N, C-alpha and C positions, 0 to 999 in steps of 0.2 A: 690383109691379115698376114702375119708373119708365119712362115713355115720353117721348121727346123729340118736339117738334113736327116734323112732316114738313117737309122742306126746301121752301121757297117757290120755285117755278120761274116765272120771268117770261118772257113771250114777247118776241120781238125788238122788237115795237112798244112794249111796256111799257118795255123797257130803253132804247129810244131816248128816250122821254119822261123817264125817270129820269136818264139821263146828261145830257141837255140841261139839266134842272133843276139837277143837281149842278154842271155847268160854270158856270151862272149864279150859284149860291149853295150852297156845300157845307154850310152850316149853316142849313137852312131852319127857319122858325118853325112853330109848331103849325098855324096856318091853312093854310100852304103844304102841309104834309104831309097835312092833311085833304083839300085840293083835289086833290092828286096821287092820294090813295087813291081818291077818287070817280072821277077821270079814268081810272085804270087798273083800277078795280074790285077793290080789295083793302083790307085793314085798314090803318089809320094806323100801327099798331105794326110791321107788316111794312115800311112805308116808312121808319120810324125806324131799324130794324135795317139796312136796305139802305144808308142814308146812313152809318151808323156803320161798316159794313164797307167801304164805298167810300172813306171818309176814311182808314181804316187801311191799305187797299191803296195809296192814293195816297201816304201817308207812307212806306210801305215802299219804294215805287218811288223816291221822292226820296232816301231814305237810300242807295240803291245808286248814285246819281248825285251825290256830294257837291259837286263843283265847280259843277254846274248849280244845286244847291240853294242855295249861297251867292249866286249871281247872282239867282236867283228871289226870295230873301228881301230882297235889296236893291231889286229892281224892284217888289215887290208889298207892299201894306200889309195884313198879316194881321190886324191888330187890327180892321179894318172887317169882315172875314169872320166873326169870332167874336163880335162884339158882339150881344147879345140885348137887345131891349127887353122890358119886362114883358108887353106885349100879345102878343108872339110865343109866349109860354110857355103851356103847358096850365095850367088852373086847378088849384090844390092840391086834392088829394082829401082830404076829411074823412071820418073813420070814426066810427060810433057806438060806444058802449061794447060793445054786443053783437057788432058786427062785429069789433072789436079782440079781444074774448075768443075768438071763433072763430079768428081769425088766429093769435093767440098760442098757443092750444092746438094748432093744426096745426103751428106752428113747433116746439113742444116735441117733437111726435111725429116730425117730419121737417123739418129746416131747408132741405132741397133737394128740394122736391116736383117730380114730373114734370108734364108738361102735363095729363094726365088729372086729377090731384089739384088742380092750380090751376084748371082749368075747373070742377070740382065745387065748389070753395070759392067761386069767383066767382059761380056760380049760387046757391049757398046764401046768400051775403051781399049779392048784388045789385049787384056792380060788375064792370066788364070784366076779363077774365083778365089783360090787360096791366098793370092796376093791382095785381092780386094778385102778379104776377111782380115788379114794382118794389118792392112792400111787402116781399117776402121778401129781395130784394137789399139793401134798406136795413137790414132787421133783421139780416141776417148781417153786414153792415158794422158796425153798432152793436155787435153781439155780439163781433166780433173786436177792435174798438177799445176798448170798455169792459170786455170780459171777461165772465165768467160772473156776476160780482157784480150787474151791472145786470139780467141776465135773472132772477136769483133775486128781486131786489127787485120786478120787474114781476109775477112770479108771486105773490108775497105780496100785492101790491095787488089782483090779480085774485081771489085767494081771499077777501080781506076784502070785496070788492064782492059776491061770491057770497053770503057770509053775511048781507049787508045785505038781500038780496032776499027 
């Protein structure tokens, strides 16, 4: 049975800090998210999700006020808000062939694993659960874009590698 992560409940003090940070920069870099996570004592991945949700809520509110939205877009330079420098981003996660084998096998069994499965996989391959979650999101995206053909090819490659061991 798949379990979802339990909802993260922020205190009023934590929310004040997050809202203040959002008002200053709605697209914070990795270092800023890490700093906020330490400041409010939670995981960086929870901060990332909070900002994603906050931006979505912010966009939805703006859609309900179209005349104000037009004025706001004329008054504000949104490109500055979304520009990311390379140093702001998390370093790319590299996986060993054995880690990839474990992930691909798990994906074949279930492309939508619950939090328990992701945590177990993360422990097994030695990476944070948030990286496992992103790996599955990316893999599902590739699967939908490139279809089953690519998945079959990667499985063949994995089988060939196993025979070489």
